[in-house]
FIGURO-760530 format. One line per 4 residues: number of its first residue (from 1); their letters; for each residue z, y, x of C-alpha. Coordinates in Angstrom, 1 decimal. Each point is the difference from the previous one (the first is absolute). Example, Ala and Ser with C-alpha at 12.3 -4.5 7.8 and 13.67 -1.06 7.14 Angstrom:
2
1> AS> 7.8 -4.5 12.3  -0.7 3.4 1.4
end
This chain:
234
1> MSET> -30.3 16.1 5.0  0.8 0.3 -3.7  -0.1 3.2 -2.0  3.8 -0.1 -0.5
5> QCDP> 0.6 -0.1 3.8  -2.0 3.3 0.3  1.8 1.7 -2.9  2.5 2.7 1.2
9> FFDK> 2.1 -0.7 -3.1  0.2 -3.7 0.9  0.7 0.8 3.7  2.9 2.3 -1.1
13> REKL> 1.5 -2.7 -2.2  -0.2 -2.4 2.9  1.8 2.3 2.3  2.7 0.7 -2.5
17> VMRL> 0.9 -3.6 -0.7  0.1 -0.7 3.7  3.1 2.3 0.1  1.7 -2.3 -2.6
21> MPFV> -0.6 -3.2 2.0  3.3 -0.1 1.9  2.0 0.6 -3.2  -1.8 -2.7 -1.9
25> QKHG> 0.3 -2.5 2.8  3.7 0.5 0.2  0.9 0.4 -3.7  -3.0 -1.2 -2.1
29> FSPL> -1.3 1.9 -3.0  2.9 -0.4 -2.4  2.2 2.8 1.3  -2.8 2.4 0.6
33> KMDD> 0.2 3.1 -2.3  -2.9 2.5 -0.3  2.3 2.7 1.4  0.6 -2.1 3.0
37> AAKY> -3.7 -0.9 0.3  -0.9 3.7 0.2  2.7 0.6 2.6  -1.2 -2.8 2.2
41> MDIS> -3.6 1.2 -0.4  1.2 3.5 1.0  -1.7 1.7 -3.0  1.2 1.5 -3.3
45> KATM> 0.3 -2.2 -3.0  -2.7 2.0 -1.7  -2.4 -0.6 2.8  0.8 -3.7 0.1
49> YKYF> -0.9 -0.3 -3.7  -3.5 1.3 0.9  -0.5 -3.2 2.0  2.2 -2.5 -1.8
53> ASKD> 0.6 -0.1 -3.7  2.9 -2.4 0.2  2.1 -2.2 2.3  -2.1 -3.0 -1.1
57> EIAE> -3.1 1.8 1.4  1.9 0.6 3.3  0.9 -3.7 0.2  -3.6 -1.0 -0.7
61> CIID> -1.3 2.3 2.7  2.5 -1.3 2.6  -0.7 -3.7 -0.7  -3.8 0.6 0.0
65> KFAL> 0.5 1.5 3.4  2.1 -2.9 1.2  -2.5 -2.5 -1.4  -2.9 1.8 1.6
69> FVSN> 1.8 0.1 3.3  0.7 -3.7 -0.1  -3.4 -1.0 -1.3  -2.1 2.1 2.4
73> QMLS> 1.8 1.2 3.1  2.5 -2.9 0.5  -2.5 -2.6 -1.0  -2.5 1.3 2.6
77> EAPT> 2.8 -0.3 2.6  0.4 -3.7 -0.6  -1.4 -2.2 2.8  -3.1 -2.0 -0.9
81> TLSP> 0.1 -3.8 -0.1  -0.3 -1.6 3.4  -3.0 -1.8 1.4  -0.4 -3.6 -1.3
85> EPLS> -1.0 -1.3 3.5  2.6 -2.4 1.4  1.9 1.2 3.0  1.9 -1.9 2.7
89> QPSA> 1.4 1.7 3.0  0.3 3.8 -0.6  -1.1 2.6 2.6  2.1 3.1 0.5
93> EERK> -2.6 2.0 -2.0  0.2 -2.4 -2.9  3.8 0.1 0.0  -0.1 3.8 0.0
97> FYNE> -2.5 0.1 -2.9  1.9 -2.4 -2.3  3.4 1.6 0.8  -1.5 3.5 -0.8
101> SFAQ> -1.3 -1.3 -3.3  3.4 -1.5 -0.8  1.7 3.3 0.8  -2.5 1.7 -2.4
105> AFKL> 0.9 -2.4 -2.8  3.7 0.4 0.7  -0.2 3.8 -0.1  -1.9 -0.1 -3.3
109> TIKL> 2.6 -2.3 -1.5  3.0 2.2 0.9  -2.0 3.1 -1.2  -0.1 -1.5 -3.5
113> SFYL> 3.8 -0.6 0.1  0.7 3.5 1.3  -2.0 2.0 -2.6  0.7 -2.3 -2.9
117> TDVL> 3.8 0.0 -0.1  2.1 -2.4 -2.1  1.4 3.0 -2.0  -3.5 1.2 -0.8
121> LLDL> -1.4 -3.4 -0.9  2.9 -1.0 -2.2  0.1 3.3 -1.8  -3.8 0.1 -0.5
125> NTTY> 0.1 -3.5 -1.5  2.5 1.2 -2.6  -1.2 3.5 -0.7  -3.8 -0.3 0.4
129> PNLS> -0.9 -3.7 -0.2  -3.7 0.7 -0.3  0.0 2.1 3.2  2.1 -2.7 1.6
133> SKLG> -2.7 -2.6 -0.8  -2.7 2.3 1.4  1.8 0.5 3.2  0.8 -3.7 0.2
137> QAVE> -3.6 -0.9 -0.2  -0.9 2.3 2.9  2.9 -1.5 2.1  -1.2 -3.5 -0.8
141> LCKN> -3.5 0.7 1.2  1.5 1.2 3.3  2.2 -3.1 0.3  -2.9 -2.3 -0.8
145> KLAD> -1.9 1.5 3.0  3.0 -0.4 2.3  0.4 -3.6 -1.2  -3.7 -0.7 0.7
149> YFDS> 0.5 1.3 3.5  2.9 -2.3 0.7  -1.6 -3.0 -1.6  -3.1 0.5 2.2
153> GIQL> 2.3 0.1 3.1  1.6 -3.3 -1.1  -3.4 -1.6 -0.4  -1.0 1.3 3.4
157> GVFC> 3.0 -1.5 1.7  1.5 3.3 1.1  2.7 0.2 -2.6  2.5 -2.8 -1.0
161> PINT> -0.5 -1.5 -3.4  2.3 2.4 -1.9  0.1 0.8 -3.7  -1.6 3.4 0.2
165> RIYL> 1.5 1.3 -3.3  3.5 -0.9 1.1  -0.7 1.7 3.4  -1.1 3.2 -1.7
169> TQVD> 3.1 -0.1 -2.3  2.2 -0.6 3.0  -1.3 3.0 1.8  0.3 2.2 -3.1
173> LVFR> 3.6 -1.0 -0.7  1.3 0.1 3.5  -1.7 3.3 0.8  1.7 1.6 -3.1
177> KLLD> 3.3 -1.2 1.3  -0.6 1.4 3.5  -0.4 3.5 -1.6  3.6 -0.2 -1.3
181> PKWL> 2.1 2.2 2.3  3.3 -1.6 -1.1  -1.3 -3.5 0.9  -1.2 1.2 3.4
185> MLQN> 3.4 1.6 0.6  1.8 -3.3 -0.9  -2.3 -1.9 2.4  0.5 2.7 2.7
189> ITMK> -3.7 0.2 0.5  -2.5 2.9 -0.1  -3.0 0.0 -2.3  -2.4 -0.1 2.9
193> QALM> 1.7 -3.0 1.6  0.1 -1.8 -3.4  -3.7 0.6 -0.7  -1.0 -1.1 3.5
197> DFYK> 2.1 -3.2 -0.2  -1.4 -0.7 -3.5  -3.6 0.5 1.1  0.4 -2.3 3.0
201> MMKH> 1.7 -2.6 -2.2  -2.9 0.1 -2.4  -2.5 -0.3 2.7  1.6 -3.1 1.4
205> QVFY> 0.3 -1.4 -3.5  -3.7 0.5 -0.7  -1.8 -0.7 3.3  -0.3 -3.2 2.0
209> EKWI> 1.7 0.8 3.3  -3.2 0.0 2.1  -1.5 2.8 -2.1  2.9 2.4 0.4
213> DEDD> -0.5 3.2 1.9  3.4 1.3 1.1  -1.2 3.6 0.5  1.6 1.9 -3.0
217> SAID> -0.4 3.5 1.4  -2.4 1.1 -2.8  2.3 -1.2 -2.8  2.9 1.6 1.8
221> LYFD> -1.7 3.4 -0.1  -0.9 -0.6 -3.6  3.6 -0.6 -1.0  1.1 3.2 1.8
225> KMIA> -2.5 2.0 -2.0  0.9 -1.7 -3.2  3.7 0.6 0.4  -0.7 3.7 0.9
229> SMRA> -2.1 0.4 -3.2  2.7 -1.6 -2.1  2.6 2.5 1.3  -2.4 2.8 -0.8
233> YD> -0.7 -1.5 -3.4  3.7 0.2 -0.8
end
């Protein structure tokens, strides 16, 4: 553990910027005023200046936290590359294993899309290009590990020969659309139903049929928890 992680001042800054996360994800940094920052942190402006000298410092602290989250926690959640041993007819245990690792990769991909909103990324690129580059490097490391996982599945004969980068982009773009309540209303579909249908579609797109495990109870529960946390986040 680093010295900064044990520093009470550092810990307090971390907790304060966490309170700003929902605002930044919805609006970016451009509209954020120091008065608003203090309000969202639930502290006086004078107290806030003891921890942050400027809005730029707040932005840097938030993006450092995002980048660290992506580089460490999310990267550790990515499934490892699959065994290089050739496989033929799968057993029930093997199907379960490969489908669970696929679900793990899928969850990680949509986590990136959920936390790093379009509004945040576009505003960051304009307002703080250096921080945007730093965050982009962390995201790219995570996507590289996911691509390695899918490429290993293709070589193994479990996954169809897809373009892994196009697949990751597809999941990112469609998931962002599925979070749009207006679109869901127009389609007369709930978010839960849309997410389940999308997940199943992606599974059938990626796997050879003989490797598919139709038991989606685990991802079903995951989506329930995710939607509940989204509502609490709002």
